[in-house]
N, C-alpha and C positions, 0 to 999 in steps of 0.2 A: 851178047852169048848167045850162039846159034839155038834153036830149040830142045836142038836134037842133043846139046853141050848138058842142056840143064833139065831135062829129063835124066838122062844119064847122072848128071848131080845129087839130082834126086833120089837115084833108085838105091846109089851107096850110100846117102845120105839114111835113107828107113833097113839097109841092110845093116847100119852101126846101128839101129835103137834097135833093132828087134834085138843084137849082141846084146845088148846095155836091161834088156829089159829082160835075158832070159828065156826065148823064145826057140825051136828049133832054126835048125841050119836050112829052113826048104823054102826056096824061096812060092814070093807066096802068087799067082795065076797073072795077078795085074802086072807088074811086072818081071816077066817072061821078055818082051822085050828084049829088057835092059840084066836081064840074071845079071853078068858077071859082074856089071859093074853093084848089081844088090851083096852080090859073095863078095865083090874088094872091100865093102864096108862089114859086112860081116867080120871077114876075118880078118879085119882092122890095115890093109892094102889100102897106101897110099893111093891117090890119079888124078896127082897133080901131074901128069904127062895126056893126059887127057881131056882138060878141061882150059882154056888157054888162062893165064895168069891173068892179074890186075894188073891194066896197063900204066904205067908211070901221070901220066894227064890224069887221071882218075883220081889217082892217090892225092896228085897239089886240089884236084877241088875240092875232096871232099876235105880233107886234110882236120885237126884235132878234134878244133867245133863239131865239125861233123857226126863224129863216134867216139865220143871221151862222156861226160858223166852227159845223164839225159835232165833237164829242163826241171827243176825242182820242183812244182807241179808232178809231174810224170814218176815219179821213185816212190 
């Protein structure tokens, strides 16, 4: 994922969290460049069209073992 996509995704996630925390719908200055993403997150809009989907190869590499239950010592 390009750096721009990562920043867009983070802005969206911070917008979602701001709504959950009951904060105002005011984009923080830090996210000005990605205000659209922050507002989409705050408003609960999906961003699937902007962020590339995980490809099949990566899903196959990870598999259930990589994303299943954490090891006993990490629970």
